[in-house]
MMTF fields as JSON, N, C-alpha, C and O atoms, coordinates in Angstrom:
{
  "mmtfVersion": "1.0.0",
  "mmtfProducer": "UNKNOWN",
  "numBonds": 363,
  "numAtoms": 364,
  "numGroups": 91,
  "numChains": 1,
  "numModels": 1,
  "chainsPerModel": [1],
  "groupsPerChain": [91],
  "chainIdList": ["A"],
  "bondAtomList": [4, 2, 8, 6, 12, 10, 16, 14, 20, 18, 24, 22, 28, 26, 32, 30, 36, 34, 40, 38, 44, 42, 48, 46, 52, 50, 56, 54, 60, 58, 64, 62, 68, 66, 72, 70, 76, 74, 80, 78, 84, 82, 88, 86, 92, 90, 96, 94, 100, 98, 104, 102, 108, 106, 112, 110, 116, 114, 120, 118, 124, 122, 128, 126, 132, 130, 136, 134, 140, 138, 144, 142, 148, 146, 152, 150, 156, 154, 160, 158, 164, 162, 168, 166, 172, 170, 176, 174, 180, 178, 184, 182, 188, 186, 192, 190, 196, 194, 200, 198, 204, 202, 208, 206, 212, 210, 216, 214, 220, 218, 224, 222, 228, 226, 232, 230, 236, 234, 240, 238, 244, 242, 248, 246, 252, 250, 256, 254, 260, 258, 264, 262, 268, 266, 272, 270, 276, 274, 280, 278, 284, 282, 288, 286, 292, 290, 296, 294, 300, 298, 304, 302, 308, 306, 312, 310, 316, 314, 320, 318, 324, 322, 328, 326, 332, 330, 336, 334, 340, 338, 344, 342, 348, 346, 352, 350, 356, 354, 360, 358],
  "bondOrderList": [1, 1, 1, 1, 1, 1, 1, 1, 1, 1, 1, 1, 1, 1, 1, 1, 1, 1, 1, 1, 1, 1, 1, 1, 1, 1, 1, 1, 1, 1, 1, 1, 1, 1, 1, 1, 1, 1, 1, 1, 1, 1, 1, 1, 1, 1, 1, 1, 1, 1, 1, 1, 1, 1, 1, 1, 1, 1, 1, 1, 1, 1, 1, 1, 1, 1, 1, 1, 1, 1, 1, 1, 1, 1, 1, 1, 1, 1, 1, 1, 1, 1, 1, 1, 1, 1, 1, 1, 1, 1],
  "groupList": [{"groupName": "UNK", "atomNameList": ["N", "CA", "C", "O"], "elementList": ["N", "C", "C", "O"], "formalChargeList": [0, 0, 0, 0], "bondAtomList": [1, 0, 2, 1, 3, 2], "bondOrderList": [1, 1, 2], "singleLetterCode": "X", "chemCompType": "L-PEPTIDE LINKING"}],
  "groupTypeList": [0, 0, 0, 0, 0, 0, 0, 0, 0, 0, 0, 0, 0, 0, 0, 0, 0, 0, 0, 0, 0, 0, 0, 0, 0, 0, 0, 0, 0, 0, 0, 0, 0, 0, 0, 0, 0, 0, 0, 0, 0, 0, 0, 0, 0, 0, 0, 0, 0, 0, 0, 0, 0, 0, 0, 0, 0, 0, 0, 0, 0, 0, 0, 0, 0, 0, 0, 0, 0, 0, 0, 0, 0, 0, 0, 0, 0, 0, 0, 0, 0, 0, 0, 0, 0, 0, 0, 0, 0, 0, 0],
  "groupIdList": [1, 2, 3, 4, 5, 6, 7, 8, 9, 10, 11, 12, 13, 14, 15, 16, 17, 18, 19, 20, 21, 22, 23, 24, 25, 26, 27, 28, 29, 30, 31, 32, 33, 34, 35, 36, 37, 38, 39, 40, 41, 42, 43, 44, 45, 46, 47, 48, 49, 50, 51, 52, 53, 54, 55, 56, 57, 58, 59, 60, 61, 62, 63, 64, 65, 66, 67, 68, 69, 70, 71, 72, 73, 74, 75, 76, 77, 78, 79, 80, 81, 82, 83, 84, 85, 86, 87, 88, 89, 90, 91],
  "secStructList": [7, 2, 2, 2, 2, 2, 2, 2, 2, 2, 2, 2, 2, 2, 2, 2, 2, 2, 2, 2, 2, 2, 2, 2, 2, 2, 2, 2, 2, 2, 2, 2, 2, 2, 2, 2, 2, 2, 6, 6, 7, 7, 7, 1, 7, 7, 1, 3, 3, 3, 3, 3, 3, 3, 6, 6, 3, 3, 3, 3, 3, 3, 3, 7, 1, 1, 3, 3, 3, 3, 3, 3, 3, 3, 1, 1, 7, 3, 3, 3, 3, 3, 3, 3, 6, 6, 7, 7, 7, 7, 7],
  "xCoordList": [77.849, 77.285, 78.334, 78.073, 79.53, 80.583, 80.966, 81.279, 80.942, 81.303, 80.31, 80.715, 79.004, 77.992, 78.176, 78.03, 78.492, 78.723, 79.933, 79.922, 80.958, 82.164, 81.855, 82.28, 81.121, 80.761, 79.895, 80.112, 78.911, 78.054, 78.868, 78.62, 79.823, 80.652, 81.537, 81.722, 82.078, 82.897, 82.056, 82.493, 80.858, 79.962, 79.595, 79.57, 79.312, 78.97, 80.132, 79.913, 81.34, 82.505, 82.726, 83.051, 82.546, 82.714, 81.674, 82.003, 80.424, 79.374, 79.616, 79.308, 80.163, 80.465, 81.534, 81.619, 82.333, 83.349, 82.806, 82.988, 82.147, 81.717, 80.582, 80.625, 79.574, 78.422, 78.781, 78.329, 79.564, 79.943, 80.769, 80.604, 81.652, 82.454, 81.548, 81.712, 80.586, 79.65, 78.805, 78.566, 78.351, 77.527, 78.311, 77.813, 79.525, 80.323, 80.734, 80.844, 80.96, 81.239, 80.053, 80.227, 78.841, 77.627, 77.488, 77.148, 77.746, 77.669, 78.647, 78.302, 79.843, 80.839, 80.364, 80.515, 79.793, 79.269, 78.171, 78.165, 77.245, 76.151, 76.714, 76.286, 77.658, 78.236, 78.999, 78.937, 79.713, 80.434, 79.456, 79.664, 78.384, 77.417, 76.64, 76.278, 76.381, 75.735, 76.647, 76.194, 77.925, 78.875, 78.942, 78.926, 79.017, 79.05, 77.797, 77.89, 76.637, 75.396, 75.396, 74.945, 75.895, 75.913, 76.915, 76.779, 77.92, 78.898, 78.533, 79.347, 77.308, 76.792, 77.585, 77.782, 78.035, 78.751, 77.877, 76.901, 78.224, 77.489, 77.83, 78.971, 76.852, 77.126, 78.102, 78.151, 78.864, 79.877, 79.389, 79.92, 78.395, 78.019, 76.574, 75.81, 76.188, 74.828, 74.691, 75.547, 73.618, 73.296, 72.585, 72.739, 71.802, 71.148, 71.014, 70.83, 71.112, 70.946, 69.833, 69.662, 69.087, 67.975, 67.859, 68.067, 67.532, 67.286, 65.897, 65.552, 65.104, 63.756, 63.738, 64.202, 63.2, 63.088, 61.702, 60.7, 61.648, 60.396, 60.47, 61.532, 59.356, 59.331, 60.235, 60.824, 60.353, 61.134, 62.498, 63.129, 62.972, 64.293, 64.382, 63.609, 65.348, 65.578, 65.691, 65.959, 65.478, 65.707, 66.548, 66.15, 67.717, 68.584, 68.376, 68.387, 68.186, 67.913, 69.014, 69.277, 69.646, 70.639, 70.039, 69.697, 69.914, 69.433, 70.632, 71.3, 70.894, 72.004, 71.5, 70.341, 72.342, 71.993, 71.258, 71.862, 69.955, 69.138, 68.866, 68.292, 69.256, 69.039, 68.855, 69.162, 68.346, 68.195, 68.734, 68.675, 69.262, 69.728, 69.038, 69.13, 68.346, 67.688, 68.439, 68.722, 68.762, 69.36, 68.346, 68.104, 67.762, 66.745, 67.394, 68.043, 67.223, 67.67, 66.447, 66.305, 65.575, 64.329, 64.351, 65.169, 63.476, 63.415, 63.243, 63.942, 62.303, 61.958, 62.627, 62.498, 63.336, 63.875, 65.184, 65.204, 66.272, 67.591, 68.102, 68.387, 68.213, 68.653, 69.082, 68.822, 69.749, 70.06, 69.375, 69.447, 68.718, 68.0, 68.487, 68.503, 68.881, 69.373, 68.383, 67.968, 67.997, 67.053, 66.97, 67.685, 66.095, 65.946, 65.366, 64.859, 65.442, 65.026, 63.554, 63.168, 62.72, 61.303, 61.016, 59.863, 62.021, 61.86, 61.333, 61.857, 60.295, 59.726, 60.119, 60.422, 60.108, 60.477, 59.461, 58.256, 59.977, 59.082, 58.395, 58.986, 57.167, 56.393, 56.307, 55.692],
  "yCoordList": [-217.731, -216.844, -215.953, -214.791, -216.516, -215.709, -214.539, -213.454, -214.757, -213.7, -212.542, -211.38, -212.851, -211.802, -211.006, -209.784, -211.682, -210.974, -210.055, -208.938, -210.529, -209.714, -208.492, -207.382, -208.694, -207.578, -206.57, -205.364, -207.053, -206.153, -205.353, -204.162, -205.988, -205.304, -204.246, -203.156, -204.566, -203.599, -202.399, -201.258, -202.643, -201.546, -200.704, -199.476, -201.345, -200.62, -199.72, -198.579, -200.221, -199.427, -198.249, -197.144, -198.493, -197.417, -196.324, -195.138, -196.721, -195.733, -194.988, -193.801, -195.676, -195.03, -193.953, -193.041, -194.049, -193.036, -191.948, -190.759, -192.346, -191.4, -190.486, -189.282, -191.031, -190.224, -189.066, -187.946, -189.282, -188.125, -187.088, -185.888, -187.539, -186.595, -185.769, -184.553, -186.421, -185.701, -184.731, -183.608, -185.139, -184.274, -183.038, -181.918, -183.229, -182.084, -181.202, -179.986, -181.8, -181.002, -180.123, -178.957, -180.677, -179.9, -178.76, -177.637, -179.041, -178.002, -176.872, -175.698, -177.21, -176.194, -175.342, -174.12, -175.976, -175.243, -174.277, -173.12, -174.742, -173.877, -172.709, -171.57, -172.976, -171.905, -170.884, -169.686, -171.342, -170.411, -169.498, -168.286, -170.072, -169.24, -168.338, -167.222, -168.796, -167.935, -166.752, -165.609, -167.035, -165.967, -164.969, -163.758, -165.478, -164.588, -163.715, -162.519, -164.295, -163.522, -162.472, -161.347, -162.826, -161.861, -160.738, -159.655, -160.976, -159.952, -159.224, -158.482, -159.439, -158.783, -159.186, -158.382, -160.451, -161.004, -162.047, -162.519, -162.405, -163.446, -164.816, -165.052, -165.727, -167.089, -167.802, -167.498, -168.736, -169.445, -170.764, -171.227, -171.378, -172.743, -172.844, -173.644, -172.066, -172.123, -173.328, -173.571, -174.064, -175.127, -174.54, -175.026, -173.486, -172.77, -171.303, -170.958, -170.453, -169.007, -168.53, -169.021, -167.566, -167.014, -165.531, -165.133, -164.728, -163.305, -162.973, -163.25, -162.369, -161.959, -160.45, -159.725, -159.983, -158.558, -158.08, -158.728, -156.96, -156.312, -154.859, -154.372, -154.186, -152.771, -151.921, -150.954, -152.262, -151.444, -152.04, -151.592, -153.049, -153.602, -155.087, -155.627, -155.739, -157.17, -157.934, -157.364, -159.246, -160.159, -161.306, -161.983, -161.512, -162.619, -163.753, -163.544, -164.962, -166.127, -167.161, -167.577, -167.566, -168.645, -169.812, -169.682, -170.941, -172.144, -173.043, -173.5, -173.289, -174.146, -175.507, -175.848, -176.27, -177.61, -177.506, -177.644, -177.264, -177.181, -175.769, -175.585, -174.773, -173.387, -172.514, -172.918, -171.299, -170.299, -168.974, -168.664, -168.199, -166.854, -165.921, -166.101, -164.919, -163.906, -162.597, -162.162, -161.97, -160.628, -159.694, -159.748, -158.837, -157.895, -156.57, -155.946, -156.142, -154.83, -154.108, -153.928, -153.702, -153.044, -151.602, -151.24, -150.79, -149.376, -149.208, -148.417, -149.964, -149.799, -150.817, -150.726, -151.78, -152.85, -153.366, -153.925, -153.174, -153.699, -154.542, -154.026, -155.847, -156.737, -158.075, -158.387, -158.863, -160.252, -161.101, -160.805, -162.151, -163.029, -164.465, -164.965, -165.119, -166.496, -167.339, -166.952, -168.502, -169.344, -170.741, -171.068, -171.564, -172.938, -172.991, -171.99, -174.16, -174.296, -173.974, -173.665, -174.031, -173.721, -172.229, -171.818, -171.413, -169.976, -169.413, -169.719, -168.591, -167.987, -166.526, -165.864, -166.051, -164.666, -163.717, -163.967, -162.61, -161.578, -160.854, -160.626, -160.506, -159.778, -158.315, -157.564],
  "zCoordList": [81.746, 82.741, 83.397, 83.709, 83.601, 84.206, 83.309, 83.799, 82.004, 81.056, 81.165, 81.159, 81.264, 81.394, 82.677, 82.674, 83.765, 85.029, 84.926, 85.443, 84.262, 84.094, 83.234, 83.553, 82.148, 81.264, 82.011, 81.895, 82.778, 83.553, 84.562, 84.755, 85.199, 86.185, 85.514, 86.055, 84.347, 83.612, 83.204, 83.351, 82.696, 82.294, 83.509, 83.427, 84.625, 85.858, 86.296, 86.702, 86.215, 86.614, 85.661, 86.095, 84.368, 83.386, 83.619, 83.601, 83.836, 84.106, 85.41, 85.514, 86.4, 87.68, 87.525, 88.348, 86.498, 86.228, 85.302, 85.567, 84.231, 83.197, 83.664, 83.411, 84.336, 84.732, 85.668, 85.428, 86.712, 87.55, 86.796, 87.013, 85.919, 85.131, 84.229, 84.136, 83.559, 82.693, 83.502, 83.057, 84.676, 85.525, 85.96, 85.844, 86.458, 86.901, 85.724, 85.875, 84.559, 83.362, 83.005, 82.652, 83.093, 82.817, 83.832, 83.459, 85.098, 86.14, 85.817, 85.954, 85.395, 85.056, 83.879, 83.898, 82.862, 81.695, 82.12, 81.698, 82.95, 83.421, 84.225, 84.04, 85.106, 85.925, 85.083, 85.361, 84.063, 83.187, 82.462, 82.409, 81.898, 81.197, 82.158, 81.787, 83.371, 84.365, 84.7, 84.77, 84.905, 85.194, 84.038, 84.259, 82.803, 81.644, 81.589, 81.312, 81.848, 81.83, 82.93, 82.713, 84.104, 85.207, 84.956, 85.527, 84.112, 83.761, 82.465, 81.914, 81.984, 80.771, 79.521, 78.61, 79.497, 78.352, 77.674, 78.256, 76.45, 75.739, 76.307, 76.705, 76.352, 76.814, 75.873, 74.682, 76.401, 75.616, 75.042, 74.032, 75.659, 75.308, 74.833, 75.372, 73.853, 73.305, 72.373, 71.523, 72.544, 71.597, 70.387, 69.266, 70.626, 69.53, 69.916, 71.083, 68.901, 69.09, 68.174, 67.059, 68.673, 67.905, 68.243, 69.389, 67.261, 67.478, 66.965, 65.816, 67.853, 67.474, 67.33, 68.21, 66.217, 65.941, 66.344, 66.038, 67.023, 67.39, 66.943, 66.556, 66.998, 66.591, 67.463, 66.981, 68.729, 69.656, 70.007, 70.964, 69.248, 69.506, 69.202, 68.411, 69.852, 69.607, 70.922, 71.979, 70.816, 71.926, 71.371, 70.423, 71.977, 71.584, 72.577, 73.79, 72.043, 72.884, 72.668, 71.54, 73.753, 73.743, 74.514, 75.69, 73.849, 74.523, 74.786, 73.858, 76.064, 76.457, 76.893, 76.655, 77.517, 77.989, 79.327, 80.391, 79.259, 80.461, 80.93, 82.003, 80.169, 80.567, 79.336, 78.214, 79.57, 78.512, 79.009, 80.199, 78.075, 78.369, 77.385, 76.171, 77.925, 77.097, 77.247, 78.364, 76.131, 76.139, 75.487, 74.281, 76.321, 75.853, 75.493, 76.332, 74.261, 73.805, 73.246, 72.037, 74.159, 73.779, 74.253, 75.099, 73.726, 74.119, 75.621, 76.255, 76.18, 77.592, 78.508, 79.728, 77.937, 78.771, 78.185, 77.088, 78.92, 78.544, 79.703, 80.784, 79.465, 80.541, 79.969, 78.807, 80.815, 80.503, 81.561, 82.753, 81.117, 82.027, 81.819, 80.695, 82.907, 82.888, 83.673, 84.765, 83.121, 83.846, 83.259, 82.312, 83.825, 83.356, 81.948, 81.442, 81.318, 79.922, 79.707, 78.579, 80.732, 80.561, 80.714, 80.582, 80.987, 81.097, 79.782, 78.71, 79.873, 78.678, 78.565, 79.557, 77.359, 77.076, 77.696, 77.667, 78.263, 78.824, 77.68, 76.624, 77.903, 76.884, 77.184, 76.426]
}
């Protein structure tokens, strides 16, 4: 029984270190990509990239860890949009 308590305590301590580091690392990644989007640059940390072709231009989609970045290059609309992962493309 003492061995199990020791193992549980070690795991608890490891998680107490790793989880905050992972959380702050994720925050830094989101902030870097937000900054890049606000400066009209491409995001750095895309998990997947997609380009949709339309008659009047293209829309580039970057899906990150919990967020999406849309780059609209259309006849009537040129912009970059940063938002949560449930953000949908403008029509």
